[in-house]
C-alpha positions as CSV (number, residue, x, y, z in Angstrom):
1,M,213.0,141.8,29.3
2,S,210.9,138.8,28.4
3,V,211.6,135.3,29.7
4,S,211.3,132.2,27.5
5,L,208.4,129.8,28.0
6,A,210.7,127.0,29.2
7,V,212.2,129.2,32.0
8,R,208.8,130.5,32.9
9,S,207.4,127.0,33.1
10,V,210.2,125.7,35.3
11,R,209.9,128.6,37.7
12,A,206.1,128.3,37.9
13,A,206.4,124.5,38.4
14,V,208.8,124.9,41.3
15,F,206.6,127.6,42.8
16,A,203.4,125.5,42.5
17,V,205.1,122.4,44.0
18,L,206.3,124.4,47.0
19,C,202.9,126.1,47.5
20,V,200.9,122.9,47.3
21,L,203.3,121.0,49.5
22,L,203.3,123.8,52.1
23,G,199.5,123.8,52.0
24,A,199.2,120.1,52.3
25,G,201.7,120.0,55.1
26,G,199.8,122.7,57.0
27,H,196.6,120.8,56.5
28,A,198.2,117.6,57.7
29,L,199.6,119.3,60.8
30,A,196.2,121.0,61.6
31,T,193.9,118.0,61.0
32,G,196.2,115.0,61.2
33,A,195.5,113.8,57.7
34,A,197.0,115.0,54.4
35,P,194.7,115.8,51.5
36,P,194.5,113.1,48.9
37,V,197.0,113.1,46.0
38,G,194.3,113.9,43.5
39,V,193.4,117.1,45.4
40,Q,197.0,118.1,45.5
41,V,197.4,117.6,41.8
42,T,194.2,119.5,41.1
43,A,195.5,122.4,43.3
44,F,198.8,122.3,41.4
45,V,197.2,123.2,38.0
46,P,195.8,126.7,38.8
47,V,198.8,127.7,40.9
48,F,201.1,126.6,37.9
49,V,198.9,128.5,35.4
50,G,198.9,131.6,37.6
51,G,202.7,131.4,38.1
52,C,203.2,131.2,34.3
53,L,200.9,134.1,33.7
54,L,202.4,136.3,36.4
55,G,206.1,135.3,35.8
56,G,206.4,136.8,32.4
57,R,208.9,139.4,33.1
58,E,212.5,139.2,34.2
59,R,213.8,141.7,36.8
């Protein structure tokens, strides 16, 4: 069963935000400084695209 592009985008965005925030939080705990916002936004894009591509089927 296919999923609409809107649903796929929302799920991928939530997934990407959680992944980037988890990575930034871990980095902040390990080093004491969070990555700059620009780096976090840059990291969001490939995770979002990957989530969109891999989230194309409904279970």
